[in-house]
C-alpha positions, 0 to 999 in steps of 0.5 A: 483506511480512514485517513489516519496515516495520510494525515500523519504523513501530510503533517510530516511533509508540510505544505511543500509536500504532497500526499496521495490517499487512495481507496476503492470504497466510497465510505473510506474515501469519505472518511479520508476527506473528513480527516483531511478537512478536520486538520485543514490540510491542503497537501492531500489529494484523495483519489479513488483507486481501482481493482487493477490500478492505483489511479496515481499519476505517472511518476508522482511519488517518491514513496508509496506505502500500502497497509493491509492492502496487498492481500486483497488485490485481485489483479496483482500484476496489473496493480503492481505495474501501476505502482511502478509507473507512479514511482519516480526513479529511486522511489521506494515502496513499502508494503505492510501486511500479514501472513495468511491465517491457516484455514481462513477463506481467501477474499473473493477474486484473490489468487488462490495461491495466497493460502488463506486470508492474508499473504506471505512476504515471499509472494509479495516479493516475487510479484512486485519484483516481477513488476520491475521493482528491486527488493530491498529488505523484508522485516518479518516483524513490523513494528520491530518491537511488536510482541504480537509479531503479526505484521511484516514489512517488505520494501522495494525501490524503483531502479 
């Protein structure tokens, strides 16, 4: 997105921490850079991601958070391998997404098994586990008190 979560996390971590903020679209990267500059944050690194790669350095992260991203992946197994590589041992991955809307169109290039625009938590669990991460927990409603219950959260750990 536009960097709101990156700014929040960078402020929480403080100057000793580091946040990598990624996107594949130039306009989103510009929004992230603007948000970081507006708050004069020196602990955010903005990187351009790719269709099949996070482009994060190996073993750079204690935690990775993806929000409304996974259902757009056109090469999930390649992307998942880069998530695994970017995490430190014991590092955590949290994926927030939403189930497919019945009858909706799958985004271009996305695997046909998605069932529409969105993705099931079970597909994420299967694919990310296949990449080498250990499934920790799936929360079928995220945040837990959200009355709409539209989003879910799937959490993993690098062994």
